[in-house]
C-alpha positions in Angstrom: 94.1 115.1 119.3 97.9 115.9 119.8 98.2 119.8 119.4 102.1 120.3 118.3 103.8 118.1 115.5 105.2 115.1 115.7 109.0 113.5 116.0 109.6 109.9 116.0 110.1 109.5 119.1 106.1 110.6 119.8 104.8 107.6 117.5 106.7 105.2 120.0 105.4 106.9 122.8 102.7 105.4 125.1 99.3 108.1 124.0 95.8 107.7 125.9 93.3 107.5 123.4 90.2 105.3 123.1 89.2 101.9 124.0 92.4 99.8 122.7 90.2 97.4 120.9 92.6 96.5 118.0 95.9 96.0 120.8 93.3 93.8 122.8 92.5 91.7 120.0 96.2 91.7 119.0 97.5 90.2 122.7 94.4 87.4 122.4 95.3 86.5 119.3 99.3 86.1 120.3 98.1 84.5 123.6 96.1 81.7 121.9 98.6 81.4 119.3 101.3 80.6 121.0 99.4 78.5 123.7 98.7 76.2 120.9 102.5 76.3 119.4 103.2 75.3 123.1 100.9 72.5 123.1 102.4 70.8 120.2 105.6 71.3 121.5 105.1 69.5 125.0 103.8 66.7 123.1 106.4 66.3 120.7 104.9 67.8 117.7 107.0 69.1 115.2 105.8 73.0 114.9 107.8 75.2 112.8 109.9 78.7 114.9 109.5 80.7 112.2 106.1 80.4 111.8 105.7 81.7 115.1 107.6 84.2 114.9 105.2 85.4 111.8 102.3 85.4 113.5 103.4 87.1 116.7 105.4 89.7 115.0 102.4 90.3 113.3 100.5 90.9 116.4 103.1 93.4 118.1 103.3 95.5 114.8 98.9 95.4 114.7 98.7 96.3 118.2 102.0 99.3 117.9 100.4 100.6 115.2 97.1 101.2 116.9 98.0 101.2 120.3 101.0 103.5 120.3 101.4 107.5 119.5 101.1 107.2 115.7 97.3 106.3 116.4 97.1 109.5 117.6 98.8 111.2 115.0 96.2 109.0 112.6 93.3 111.3 113.7 95.1 113.9 112.6 97.3 113.5 109.8 96.4 112.0 106.4 99.9 111.0 105.9 100.0 109.1 109.3 96.8 107.2 108.6 98.0 106.2 105.4 100.8 104.7 107.2 98.2 103.0 109.5 96.4 102.1 106.5 99.2 100.6 104.3 100.4 98.4 107.4 97.2 97.4 108.4 96.3 96.0 104.3 99.8 95.1 103.0 102.6 94.1 105.7 100.5 92.6 109.0 98.1 90.1 107.1 101.2 89.0 105.0 103.0 87.9 108.7 99.5 86.3 110.2 98.6 84.3 107.2 102.0 82.8 107.0 101.9 81.4 110.2 99.3 79.4 109.2 96.9 79.9 112.1 94.1 77.6 110.5 97.0 74.6 110.7 97.4 75.2 114.2 94.2 75.5 115.2 93.7 72.4 113.2 96.7 70.4 114.8 96.4 72.4 118.8 92.2 71.8 119.7 91.3 69.3 121.9 89.1 66.8 120.1 86.7 66.5 123.1 84.6 69.1 125.1 84.2 72.8 123.5 87.4 71.5 121.4 85.1 69.3 119.2 82.7 71.9 118.3 85.3 74.4 117.3 86.7 71.7 115.3 83.6 71.2 113.7 83.1 74.5 112.8 86.7 75.3 111.3 85.4 71.7 109.1 82.4 73.5 108.5 83.9 76.2 106.8 86.4 74.5 104.9 83.7 72.7 103.3 81.2 75.9 102.6 80.7 77.5 99.4 80.5 80.6 100.9 83.6 80.8 102.4 85.4 79.9 99.1 83.4 82.6 97.1 84.3 85.1 100.0 87.8 84.1 99.5 88.0 84.8 96.1 90.3 87.7 94.2 86.3 88.5 92.8 85.7 89.8 96.5 89.2 90.8 97.2 90.5 93.3 94.7 87.0 95.1 94.6 87.3 95.8 98.2 91.1 96.8 97.6 89.0 99.4 95.1 86.6 100.4 97.5 89.8 100.6 100.3 91.8 103.2 98.1 90.1 104.7 95.7 86.4 104.6 96.7 87.6 106.1 100.4 88.8 109.0 99.0 88.0 109.9 96.0 84.5 109.1 96.6 84.5 111.2 99.7 83.2 108.0 101.7 87.0 109.2 104.4 84.8 112.5 105.5 81.7 110.9 106.0 83.0 107.8 108.2 85.5 109.6 109.6 83.1 112.4 111.1 80.9 109.2 112.4 82.1 108.1 116.5 84.5 105.5 115.9 84.8 106.0 112.1 88.4 105.5 112.3 89.0 102.1 114.3 86.1 101.0 111.8 88.0 102.1 109.4 91.1 100.1 110.7 89.5 96.7 111.5 88.7 97.0 107.4 91.9 97.5 106.4 92.5 94.6 108.4 89.9 92.4 107.5 90.5 93.2 103.3 94.1 92.8 104.1 93.8 88.8 105.3 90.9 89.0 103.1 93.6 89.2 100.0 96.5 87.3 101.5 94.9 84.2 102.7 94.3 82.8 99.0 97.8 84.2 98.1 100.2 83.5 100.9 98.4 80.7 103.4 99.1 77.0 103.7 96.4 76.1 105.6 93.1 74.0 103.9 91.2 76.0 101.8 87.8 76.0 100.5 89.5 76.6 97.2 93.2 77.1 96.5 95.0 79.4 93.1 97.2 78.6 90.6 100.7 79.9 91.0 100.1 82.4 88.0 96.7 83.5 89.9 98.6 84.5 93.0 101.6 86.0 90.9 98.8 87.9 88.5 96.7 88.8 92.4 99.5 90.5 93.5 100.6 92.4 90.3 96.9 93.6 90.3 97.0 94.9 94.0 100.6 96.7 93.3 99.6 99.0 90.7 95.6 99.7 92.4 98.0 101.5 95.6 100.7 102.8 92.8 98.8 104.7 90.6 96.7 106.0 93.6 100.1 107.0 95.3 100.9 108.9 91.9 97.5 110.7 92.3 97.7 111.8 95.7 101.3 113.2 95.3 100.0 114.6 91.7 96.8 116.4 93.4 96.3 120.2 93.8 93.5 120.3 96.3 92.7 118.0 99.0 90.7 114.9 98.8 89.6 114.4 103.0 88.4 117.5 104.3 88.6 115.9 107.9 92.0 116.1 107.6 92.6 119.9 106.8 91.7 122.1 110.4 93.8 119.8 112.9 96.4 119.2 110.4 96.6 123.0 110.5 96.7 123.1 114.2 99.5 121.3 114.0 101.1 123.9 112.1 101.4 121.7 109.3 100.5 122.2 105.7 97.2 119.7 104.3 98.1 119.9 101.4 102.0 119.0 101.9 101.0 116.5 104.3 98.7 114.9 101.7 101.3 114.4 98.9 103.4 112.9 102.0 100.2 110.0 102.2 100.6 110.0 98.1 104.2 109.2 98.3 104.0 106.4 101.5 101.5 104.6 98.9 103.7 104.6 95.7 107.0 103.6 98.4 106.3 101.8 101.4 103.3 100.4 100.2 105.3 98.4 97.3 107.9 97.2 99.2 106.2 94.7 101.2 104.1 94.0 98.0 107.2 93.1 96.1 108.0 90.9 99.4 105.2 89.2 98.9 105.9 88.3 95.2 109.5 87.2 95.1 107.5 84.6 97.9 105.2 83.1 95.9 107.6 83.0 92.8 110.4 81.0 95.4 107.2 78.7 95.9 106.0 78.3 92.3 109.4 77.5 92.1 110.2 74.8 94.8 107.1 72.9 93.8 107.5 72.5 90.0 111.0 71.6 90.8 109.7 69.1 93.4 107.4 67.5 91.1 109.2 67.3 88.2 111.9 65.0 90.0 108.8 62.8 92.2 107.9 62.6 87.6 111.5 61.1 87.2 111.8 59.2 90.1 108.6 57.5 88.8 109.8 56.9 85.6 113.1 55.5 86.7 111.1 52.9 88.5 108.0 52.2 86.9 109.0 53.9 82.9 106.1 56.2 81.2 103.5 56.4 78.6 106.1 58.2 76.0 108.9 55.9 77.1 107.3 53.0 76.7 105.9 54.0 73.2 109.9 54.5 72.1 111.6 51.8 72.8 108.2 49.9 71.4 109.3 51.8 68.3 112.8 51.3 68.6 111.9 47.4 69.0 110.0 47.4 65.8 112.8 48.9 64.2 115.7 46.4 65.5 113.3 43.5 64.7 112.6 45.1 60.9 116.8 45.2 60.4 117.0 41.8 61.1 
């Protein structure tokens, strides 16, 4: 637990702490992803550089958020903990999902030996009704509600953070919830179910409203919602209530920026796919005609025959 108020350099410094589980997970994921991409490139098979950069950037951000000094201050200050939560739920998952790790797995994995077992498990997941149920908005949005309103307003945060490993457990939960939300909205990988573009935009709007209202509520609160942070924050010489209001400001401002970018990306994909679909339909109509066009030409032909 830190014993003095943080500076910006303190957040970025290497700080001793508990077992770095999530930084280790980030390192393993990054190495495995890069190995798969390099295998495709060596075989002269195309794999987008931007997807590789996106996934690796997500891994770096995950390791930094849970492995640098910001992690130590996340145990003591609610504002820093809120920054970690927002980053794990809103900033990191889109970067990982846009990397299309599922497609890379299917393309780069060997089709014999252990690789065949991995591919068999992946194909089972694609056909699984359970996977489709887990990735539905009926699961992601309630989990979002619990992660913000249930955790802080129902007193769950005090109970979990007081337990050994509670902080890390919440970080893992935040990351999982963020990934479950981001996959149906942003993923280009094969999925058991696929939302329409309108459904994706609606999901993003709902998610933005959830943490925006929560941030306003925190900024207007006159009492502490999480007693766990009171003593550590006071030991740093910081007013706990002011720190809680700062946490609300982060939920309202920092939480909205990645959501806005996600919404722009969803709308761009929607416009691009509709444009491509319309262009393909026009090309088909030019070559083969359409039912409506054929009916109209028949009508004109009958009018000419009637006049003659």
